[in-house]
C-alpha positions as CSV (number, residue, x, y, z in Angstrom):
1,M,-159.9,-76.1,47.3
2,R,-157.3,-77.2,45.0
3,E,-157.7,-74.1,42.9
4,A,-157.2,-71.8,46.0
5,Q,-154.1,-73.7,46.9
6,S,-152.7,-73.3,43.3
7,W,-153.5,-69.7,43.4
8,R,-151.6,-69.3,46.7
9,T,-148.7,-71.2,45.4
10,A,-148.4,-69.0,42.3
11,V,-148.7,-65.9,44.5
12,V,-145.9,-67.2,46.7
13,I,-143.6,-68.1,43.8
14,L,-144.3,-64.6,42.3
15,L,-143.4,-62.9,45.6
16,V,-140.3,-65.0,46.1
17,A,-139.1,-64.3,42.5
18,T,-139.7,-60.6,42.9
19,V,-137.6,-60.5,46.2
20,L,-134.9,-62.5,44.6
21,V,-134.7,-60.2,41.6
22,G,-134.4,-57.3,43.9
23,C,-131.4,-59.1,45.7
24,A,-129.5,-59.7,42.5
25,P,-126.3,-57.7,42.3
26,D,-126.2,-54.8,40.0
27,R,-124.8,-55.4,36.5
28,D,-121.8,-53.6,35.1
29,M,-123.1,-51.3,32.5
30,T,-119.7,-50.5,31.1
31,V,-119.8,-50.6,27.4
32,P,-116.5,-51.8,25.8
33,M,-114.8,-49.3,23.6
34,P,-114.8,-50.3,19.9
35,L,-111.5,-51.8,18.9
36,P,-109.4,-49.6,16.6
37,T,-109.0,-50.8,13.2
38,T,-105.4,-51.7,12.4
39,T,-103.5,-50.7,9.3
40,P,-100.2,-52.5,8.2
41,S,-98.1,-49.8,9.9
42,D,-99.9,-50.3,13.2
43,T,-99.2,-54.1,13.3
44,A,-95.5,-53.9,13.9
45,P,-94.7,-54.2,17.7
46,P,-93.4,-51.1,19.4
47,T,-89.6,-51.0,19.6
48,V,-88.2,-50.6,23.2
49,E,-84.9,-48.7,23.3
50,P,-82.6,-50.4,25.8
51,D,-81.2,-48.2,28.4
52,P,-77.8,-46.9,27.4
53,D,-74.7,-48.1,29.2
54,P,-73.7,-45.8,31.9
55,T,-70.8,-43.5,31.1
56,M,-68.0,-41.9,33.2
57,L,-68.6,-38.3,34.2
58,P,-65.1,-36.7,34.4
59,G,-64.7,-34.5,37.3
60,G,-67.9,-36.0,38.7
61,T,-68.5,-37.1,42.4
62,A,-68.5,-40.6,43.5
63,L,-72.3,-40.7,43.6
64,A,-72.4,-39.4,40.0
65,N,-70.0,-42.2,38.8
66,R,-71.2,-45.1,40.9
67,K,-73.4,-46.6,38.2
68,Y,-70.4,-46.6,35.8
69,F,-68.2,-48.0,38.5
70,D,-70.6,-50.8,39.0
71,F,-71.2,-51.4,35.4
72,V,-67.5,-51.6,34.7
73,N,-66.9,-54.0,37.6
74,N,-69.9,-56.2,36.7
75,R,-68.7,-56.4,33.2
76,L,-65.2,-57.8,34.5
77,L,-67.0,-60.2,36.7
78,A,-69.1,-61.5,33.7
79,V,-65.7,-62.7,32.2
80,N,-63.6,-63.4,35.1
81,S,-65.5,-64.8,38.3
82,N,-62.4,-64.4,40.5
83,P,-60.3,-61.4,39.2
84,A,-56.9,-60.7,40.6
85,G,-56.1,-57.3,41.9
86,R,-54.2,-56.4,38.8
87,A,-57.0,-57.3,36.6
88,I,-59.4,-55.2,38.7
89,I,-57.1,-52.1,38.6
90,D,-56.2,-52.5,34.8
91,N,-60.0,-52.9,34.1
92,L,-60.7,-49.6,36.0
93,V,-57.9,-47.7,34.2
94,A,-59.0,-48.9,30.9
95,A,-62.5,-47.6,31.8
96,G,-61.2,-44.1,32.5
97,F,-60.5,-44.0,36.2
98,D,-57.4,-42.5,37.6
99,K,-54.9,-45.1,38.7
100,S,-53.1,-42.7,41.1
101,A,-56.5,-42.5,43.0
102,M,-56.8,-46.2,43.4
103,Q,-56.2,-48.8,46.2
104,V,-56.4,-52.5,46.2
105,T,-56.1,-55.2,49.0
106,P,-53.6,-58.1,48.4
107,D,-55.1,-60.9,46.4
108,T,-53.1,-63.6,48.3
109,T,-52.8,-64.4,51.9
110,S,-49.6,-63.1,53.5
111,Q,-48.4,-66.4,55.0
112,L,-49.4,-69.2,52.6
113,R,-49.7,-67.2,49.5
114,L,-53.1,-68.7,48.9
115,P,-55.8,-66.8,46.9
116,A,-57.5,-64.2,49.3
117,D,-61.1,-64.8,50.0
118,S,-62.0,-61.4,48.9
119,I,-60.3,-58.3,47.3
120,E,-61.4,-54.8,48.1
121,F,-60.5,-51.8,45.9
122,S,-61.3,-48.2,45.7
123,V,-61.1,-45.1,43.6
124,R,-61.0,-41.6,45.3
125,L,-63.2,-39.0,43.7
126,H,-62.9,-35.6,45.5
127,D,-63.5,-36.2,49.1
128,D,-65.5,-39.6,48.6
129,C,-64.5,-43.1,47.6
130,L,-66.1,-45.7,45.3
131,I,-65.3,-48.9,47.1
132,G,-65.8,-52.3,45.5
133,Q,-65.4,-55.8,46.6
134,F,-65.2,-59.2,44.8
135,I,-66.0,-62.1,47.1
136,G,-67.0,-65.6,46.1
137,G,-67.9,-64.7,42.6
138,K,-70.1,-61.8,43.5
139,Y,-69.5,-58.0,43.5
140,F,-70.5,-55.4,46.0
141,S,-70.0,-51.7,46.1
142,T,-70.5,-48.7,48.3
143,I,-69.6,-45.1,48.6
144,G,-67.7,-43.9,51.7
145,P,-65.9,-40.8,52.9
146,M,-62.2,-40.4,52.2
147,L,-60.2,-41.1,55.3
148,T,-58.2,-38.3,57.1
149,N,-55.0,-39.6,55.7
150,G,-56.3,-39.3,52.1
151,S,-57.0,-42.9,51.4
152,C,-60.2,-44.9,51.1
153,L,-59.4,-48.4,52.4
154,I,-58.4,-49.4,56.0
155,G,-55.7,-51.9,56.4
156,D,-53.1,-53.5,54.1
157,T,-53.1,-52.4,50.6
158,R,-50.7,-53.4,47.9
159,P,-48.7,-50.9,45.8
160,I,-50.1,-50.2,42.3
161,D,-46.7,-49.9,40.5
162,W,-47.3,-51.6,37.2
């Protein structure tokens, strides 16, 4: 009797093992590619060329020159977190923008002559305007259409006569 029970137990174990093996997930049969052998010239890390600085496109549109406009203004912000209107205009002129096509808002309040919270400035290129703003140590820009009066900014602007 003990022999029959041992025999049944062995058959049950064999059946269970067979069922469990059939339920095992498939193995990934991917064979790794052999590693390439290196030579001394292969060991140097690849050099990554940095993106070149944007450049001005003379006669270009506002859209074509926006990256350069942003680059020039962000470079100013990196050295001067609160630039005055003259510093902004002088920076743009030095970068090649036409001073006669620019506008800038006052950099002081009208009554108390305190520093303005923000300064807006623009450069007209054809029928569009590059418009920038310095506020709280940050810079923002957009492109807008030229107004019917030929200007870019609405409201009070200061003369650029220096």
